C-alpha atoms as a printed R data frame, in Angstrom:
    type eleno elety resid chain resno       x       y       z
1   ATOM     1    CA   MET     A     1  96.315 131.361  87.926
2   ATOM     2    CA   ALA     A     2  93.875 128.460  88.103
3   ATOM     3    CA   LEU     A     3  94.434 125.573  85.711
4   ATOM     4    CA   SER     A     4  91.770 124.434  83.273
5   ATOM     5    CA   VAL     A     5  90.258 120.965  83.669
6   ATOM     6    CA   GLU     A     6  92.449 119.692  80.828
7   ATOM     7    CA   GLU     A     7  95.615 121.287  82.273
8   ATOM     8    CA   ARG     A     8  95.063 119.941  85.776
9   ATOM     9    CA   GLU     A     9  94.263 116.426  84.562
10  ATOM    10    CA   GLN     A    10  97.293 116.358  82.258
11  ATOM    11    CA   PHE     A    11  99.570 117.580  85.065
12  ATOM    12    CA   LEU     A    12  98.230 114.939  87.453
13  ATOM    13    CA   ALA     A    13  98.831 112.270  84.783
14  ATOM    14    CA   GLU     A    14 102.561 113.110  84.745
15  ATOM    15    CA   PRO     A    15 104.846 111.004  86.991
16  ATOM    16    CA   HIS     A    16 105.267 113.302  89.992
17  ATOM    17    CA   ILE     A    17 105.817 112.016  93.512
18  ATOM    18    CA   GLY     A    18 102.526 112.494  95.337
19  ATOM    19    CA   ALA     A    19 102.021 113.706  98.887
20  ATOM    20    CA   LEU     A    20  99.151 111.583 100.203
21  ATOM    21    CA   SER     A    21  97.213 112.830 103.229
22  ATOM    22    CA   VAL     A    22  94.656 110.875 105.204
23  ATOM    23    CA   VAL     A    23  92.992 111.430 108.566
24  ATOM    24    CA   GLU     A    24  94.425 108.851 110.909
25  ATOM    25    CA   ARG     A    25  93.215 110.151 114.268
26  ATOM    26    CA   PRO     A    26  90.780 112.955 115.094
27  ATOM    27    CA   ASP     A    27  93.187 114.515 117.609
28  ATOM    28    CA   ARG     A    28  96.126 114.752 115.176
29  ATOM    29    CA   ALA     A    29  96.967 116.395 111.889
30  ATOM    30    CA   PRO     A    30  96.541 114.117 108.858
31  ATOM    31    CA   LEU     A    31  99.155 111.478 108.127
32  ATOM    32    CA   THR     A    32 101.063 112.776 105.077
33  ATOM    33    CA   VAL     A    33 103.493 110.560 103.170
34  ATOM    34    CA   PRO     A    34 105.152 110.492  99.738
35  ATOM    35    CA   ILE     A    35 103.779 107.946  97.298
36  ATOM    36    CA   TRP     A    36 103.846 106.797  93.698
37  ATOM    37    CA   TYR     A    37 100.480 106.954  91.949
38  ATOM    38    CA   GLN     A    38  98.898 106.468  88.540
39  ATOM    39    CA   TYR     A    39  96.210 108.575  86.878
40  ATOM    40    CA   THR     A    40  94.659 108.729  83.418
41  ATOM    41    CA   PRO     A    41  92.739 111.938  82.598
42  ATOM    42    CA   GLY     A    42  89.039 111.481  83.248
43  ATOM    43    CA   GLY     A    43  89.578 108.305  85.248
44  ATOM    44    CA   GLU     A    44  90.377 107.173  88.746
45  ATOM    45    CA   LEU     A    45  93.659 107.700  90.542
46  ATOM    46    CA   TRP     A    46  95.258 104.590  92.021
47  ATOM    47    CA   ILE     A    47  98.007 103.808  94.470
48  ATOM    48    CA   ARG     A    48  99.601 100.615  95.733
49  ATOM    49    CA   THR     A    49 100.331 100.102  99.413
50  ATOM    50    CA   ASP     A    50 100.523  97.510 102.150
51  ATOM    51    CA   PRO     A    51  96.942  97.308 103.462
52  ATOM    52    CA   ASN     A    52  98.304  96.727 106.982
53  ATOM    53    CA   SER     A    53 100.564  99.789 107.007
54  ATOM    54    CA   ARG     A    54  99.553 102.924 108.922
55  ATOM    55    CA   LYS     A    55  98.625 104.510 105.603
56  ATOM    56    CA   GLY     A    56  96.643 101.481 104.425
57  ATOM    57    CA   ARG     A    57  94.724 101.158 107.689
58  ATOM    58    CA   ALA     A    58  94.006 104.907 107.815
59  ATOM    59    CA   ILE     A    59  92.687 104.947 104.240
60  ATOM    60    CA   ALA     A    60  90.464 101.934 104.947
61  ATOM    61    CA   ALA     A    61  89.060 103.598 108.077
62  ATOM    62    CA   ALA     A    62  88.543 107.052 106.539
63  ATOM    63    CA   GLY     A    63  87.252 105.841 103.178
64  ATOM    64    CA   ARG     A    64  88.919 108.778 101.423
65  ATOM    65    CA   PHE     A    65  92.230 110.587 101.056
66  ATOM    66    CA   SER     A    66  93.861 113.471  99.256
67  ATOM    67    CA   LEU     A    67  96.899 113.624  97.022
68  ATOM    68    CA   MET     A    68  98.924 116.683  96.041
69  ATOM    69    CA   VAL     A    69 101.599 116.890  93.361
70  ATOM    70    CA   GLU     A    70 103.794 119.859  92.512
71  ATOM    71    CA   ARG     A    71 106.706 121.141  90.507
72  ATOM    72    CA   ALA     A    72 108.997 124.112  91.070
73  ATOM    73    CA   GLU     A    73 110.363 124.692  87.546
74  ATOM    74    CA   PRO     A    74 109.805 126.409  85.169
75  ATOM    75    CA   THR     A    75 106.963 127.793  87.285
76  ATOM    76    CA   VAL     A    76 105.435 126.647  90.552
77  ATOM    77    CA   ARG     A    77 102.463 124.457  89.655
78  ATOM    78    CA   TYR     A    78 100.386 122.132  91.787
79  ATOM    79    CA   VAL     A    79  97.325 119.930  91.641
80  ATOM    80    CA   SER     A    80  95.512 118.554  94.666
81  ATOM    81    CA   VAL     A    81  92.693 116.020  94.489
82  ATOM    82    CA   GLU     A    82  90.509 114.632  97.245
83  ATOM    83    CA   GLY     A    83  87.830 112.037  97.089
84  ATOM    84    CA   PRO     A    84  86.378 108.723  98.147
85  ATOM    85    CA   VAL     A    85  87.955 105.331  97.786
86  ATOM    86    CA   VAL     A    86  85.797 103.575  95.213
87  ATOM    87    CA   ARG     A    87  87.401 100.140  95.480
88  ATOM    88    CA   THR     A    88  90.372  98.256  96.842
89  ATOM    89    CA   THR     A    89  91.685  95.199  95.038
90  ATOM    90    CA   PRO     A    90  94.514  92.736  95.564
91  ATOM    91    CA   ASP     A    91  97.707  93.798  93.821
92  ATOM    92    CA   GLU     A    92  98.572  92.246  90.471
93  ATOM    93    CA   PRO     A    93 102.074  91.759  89.029
94  ATOM    94    CA   GLU     A    94 101.284  93.836  85.934
95  ATOM    95    CA   LEU     A    95 100.242  96.812  88.098
96  ATOM    96    CA   SER     A    96 103.465  96.543  90.080
97  ATOM    97    CA   ARG     A    97 105.454  96.545  86.832
98  ATOM    98    CA   GLU     A    98 103.425  99.458  85.429
99  ATOM    99    CA   MET     A    99 104.051 101.584  88.505
100 ATOM   100    CA   ALA     A   100 107.770 100.769  88.649
101 ATOM   101    CA   ALA     A   101 108.168 101.576  84.945
102 ATOM   102    CA   ARG     A   102 106.422 104.926  85.488
103 ATOM   103    CA   TYR     A   103 108.931 106.071  88.110
104 ATOM   104    CA   LEU     A   104 112.183 104.207  87.530
105 ATOM   105    CA   PRO     A   105 114.647 103.921  84.650
106 ATOM   106    CA   GLU     A   106 113.902 100.911  82.479
107 ATOM   107    CA   ASP     A   107 116.994  99.045  83.683
108 ATOM   108    CA   LYS     A   108 115.947  99.432  87.361
109 ATOM   109    CA   ALA     A   109 112.206  98.680  87.218
110 ATOM   110    CA   ALA     A   110 112.408  94.867  87.062
111 ATOM   111    CA   GLY     A   111 114.862  94.746  89.963
112 ATOM   112    CA   PHE     A   112 112.609  96.939  92.062
113 ATOM   113    CA   VAL     A   113 109.578  94.744  91.356
114 ATOM   114    CA   GLU     A   114 111.551  91.671  92.426
115 ATOM   115    CA   TYR     A   115 112.835  93.407  95.582
116 ATOM   116    CA   GLU     A   116 109.332  94.572  96.450
117 ATOM   117    CA   ARG     A   117 107.890  91.085  95.982
118 ATOM   118    CA   GLU     A   118 110.565  89.485  98.177
119 ATOM   119    CA   HIS     A   119 110.914  92.104 100.921
120 ATOM   120    CA   LEU     A   120 107.948  94.467 101.128
121 ATOM   121    CA   GLY     A   121 105.070  92.042 101.489
122 ATOM   122    CA   GLU     A   122 101.493  92.128 100.342
123 ATOM   123    CA   HIS     A   123 100.129  95.189  98.575
124 ATOM   124    CA   ALA     A   124  96.639  96.321  97.669
125 ATOM   125    CA   VAL     A   125  95.557  98.682  94.908
126 ATOM   126    CA   ILE     A   126  93.392 101.535  96.172
127 ATOM   127    CA   TYR     A   127  91.337 103.559  93.693
128 ATOM   128    CA   LEU     A   128  90.210 107.130  94.384
129 ATOM   129    CA   ARG     A   129  87.569 109.021  92.416
130 ATOM   130    CA   PRO     A   130  88.716 112.665  92.238
131 ATOM   131    CA   GLU     A   131  85.861 114.687  93.713
132 ATOM   132    CA   HIS     A   132  87.461 117.988  94.752
133 ATOM   133    CA   TRP     A   133  90.302 119.689  92.893
134 ATOM   134    CA   LEU     A   134  92.647 122.590  93.643
135 ATOM   135    CA   ALA     A   135  95.090 123.485  90.888
136 ATOM   136    CA   ALA     A   136  97.156 126.496  89.954
137 ATOM   137    CA   ASP     A   137 100.250 127.686  88.165
138 ATOM   138    CA   LEU     A   138 101.701 130.476  90.265
139 ATOM   139    CA   GLY     A   139 103.873 131.791  87.443
140 ATOM   140    CA   ALA     A   140 101.149 131.959  84.797
141 ATOM   141    CA   PHE     A   141  99.715 135.430  85.215
């Protein structure tokens, strides 16, 4: 059964691991990778990534991407959004901390932020405006 606008936005706002897809080459299937993301209902979705990674370069070239999140329990539910990149900004320490706190236990978030800063290099924040949605709960009928 299709989700309402409110249901799909609330589900997307929960801390699921996203599956990001972006066209990298016209002769290949899209590049699809897991990623942390942040979304507030009614707003833009944002991710953090190395702008020089395959994913970062592909997003910059395509100017858009899609993200799908799902759960299996208590019912199979998913939300997929696709849309244009509306801006890319340099990463900021508070955004790194916000993202880590969203996905990691409180006692692990600060250590991850420090590890990321020391070992994973420069990141950018990429904002997507959700333009196309697919959303359903396959157990709600």
